[in-house]
Backbone as CSV, one residue per row, in Angstrom:
resi,resn,N_x,N_y,N_z,CA_x,CA_y,CA_z,C_x,C_y,C_z
1,MET,106.609,162.534,105.479,106.246,161.613,104.435,105.634,160.387,105.108
2,SER,104.508,159.970,104.632,103.814,158.817,105.218,104.502,157.516,104.782
3,ALA,104.187,156.461,105.501,104.826,155.170,105.271,104.476,154.583,103.885
4,GLU,103.250,154.806,103.446,102.862,154.212,102.149,103.433,154.994,100.962
5,ASN,103.798,156.267,101.140,104.394,157.063,100.069,105.904,157.029,100.066
6,LYS,106.505,156.343,101.027,107.932,156.286,101.134,108.527,155.454,99.982
7,PRO,109.539,156.007,99.274,110.108,155.234,98.141,110.882,154.024,98.641
8,LYS,110.829,152.953,97.895,111.514,151.722,98.237,112.784,151.649,97.409
9,LEU,113.926,151.505,98.073,115.199,151.445,97.394,115.764,150.030,97.490
10,ASP,116.374,149.600,96.371,117.071,148.302,96.384,118.395,148.460,97.088
11,GLU,119.033,147.358,97.403,120.340,147.384,98.056,121.381,148.072,97.154
12,GLY,121.297,147.810,95.846,122.248,148.421,94.925,122.124,149.942,94.897
13,GLU,120.912,150.441,94.941,120.681,151.896,94.945,121.200,152.495,96.226
14,ILE,121.020,151.807,97.346,121.525,152.316,98.630,123.050,152.369,98.599
15,GLU,123.685,151.361,98.003,125.165,151.359,97.927,125.653,152.507,97.075
16,LEU,124.939,152.806,95.974,125.333,153.929,95.121,125.202,155.241,95.865
17,LEU,124.122,155.396,96.641,123.952,156.623,97.432,125.045,156.760,98.483
18,LYS,125.413,155.671,99.134,126.497,155.726,100.129,127.820,156.104,99.477
19,ALA,128.086,155.549,98.287,129.321,155.882,97.576,129.360,157.344,97.166
20,ALA,128.195,157.879,96.757,128.118,159.298,96.359,128.371,160.195,97.552
21,LEU,127.929,159.808,98.720,128.140,160.631,99.909,129.616,160.679,100.318
22,LYS,130.375,159.664,99.953,131.775,159.624,100.269,132.653,160.421,99.310
23,MET,132.085,160.841,98.187,132.840,161.596,97.196,133.123,163.015,97.685
24,SER,134.266,163.543,97.318,134.598,164.918,97.686,133.855,165.891,96.787
25,TYR,133.892,167.170,97.137,133.196,168.166,96.333,133.824,168.266,94.931
26,LYS,135.124,168.093,94.847,135.796,168.136,93.542,135.333,166.970,92.661
27,GLU,135.252,165.781,93.246,134.788,164.623,92.486,133.358,164.813,92.036
28,ARG,132.508,165.358,92.904,131.121,165.620,92.502,131.055,166.627,91.366
29,PHE,131.878,167.683,91.457,131.904,168.689,90.406,132.361,168.098,89.079
30,LEU,133.397,167.301,89.115,133.907,166.684,87.869,132.855,165.727,87.282
31,MET,132.175,164.970,88.104,131.121,164.065,87.643,129.989,164.871,87.011
32,THR,129.590,165.949,87.672,128.502,166.760,87.162,128.834,167.421,85.848
33,THR,130.061,167.962,85.719,130.442,168.589,84.465,130.527,167.564,83.345
34,ARG,130.998,166.359,83.660,131.031,165.308,82.632,129.645,164.974,82.140
35,LEU,128.690,164.828,83.062,127.298,164.527,82.677,126.709,165.707,81.891
36,TYR,127.041,166.952,82.262,126.524,168.112,81.574,127.044,168.132,80.127
37,LYS,128.312,167.821,79.950,128.896,167.805,78.581,128.236,166.722,77.727
38,VAL,127.986,165.552,78.306,127.307,164.488,77.588,125.904,164.933,77.208
39,HIS,125.208,165.573,78.119,123.868,166.051,77.881,123.861,167.066,76.746
40,GLN,124.799,167.997,76.735,124.890,168.990,75.669,125.162,168.324,74.329
41,THR,126.047,167.342,74.308,126.375,166.649,73.061,125.165,165.900,72.531
42,MET,124.398,165.244,73.430,123.221,164.509,72.984,122.121,165.448,72.479
43,GLN,122.037,166.639,73.045,121.037,167.586,72.548,121.346,168.058,71.129
44,LYS,122.628,168.178,70.817,123.038,168.652,69.507,123.057,167.542,68.468
45,ALA,123.047,166.317,68.898,123.148,165.180,67.995,121.874,164.994,67.175
46,SER,122.070,164.556,65.943,120.894,164.245,65.113,121.193,162.910,64.398
47,ILE,120.176,162.104,64.290,120.291,160.782,63.645,119.727,160.910,62.229
48,GLN,120.575,160.541,61.281,120.151,160.557,59.887,120.212,159.166,59.330
49,HIS,119.146,158.764,58.658,119.054,157.429,58.105,119.337,157.498,56.617
50,LYS,120.286,156.725,56.170,120.561,156.634,54.732,120.030,155.253,54.275
51,PRO,119.205,155.259,53.248,118.671,153.976,52.790,119.766,153.086,52.245
52,TYR,119.579,151.766,52.438,120.553,150.797,51.950,120.505,150.720,50.463
53,ILE,121.652,150.825,49.827,121.762,150.749,48.366,122.395,149.421,48.002
54,SER,121.641,148.556,47.324,122.203,147.266,46.913,122.974,147.414,45.627
55,LYS,124.049,146.649,45.493,124.866,146.735,44.293,124.488,145.670,43.293
């Protein structure tokens, strides 16, 4: 990868990557399954708008 195409990371992003590397395989699996469940729920969700009825 050339120097001009290299992605620039903020300090916060680097800290998140370091924390992720310290996680065990079980923690990674649990995090991934949690995100997968949220993703499945959001795919099934539908937003319905009910017009406001004034009294």
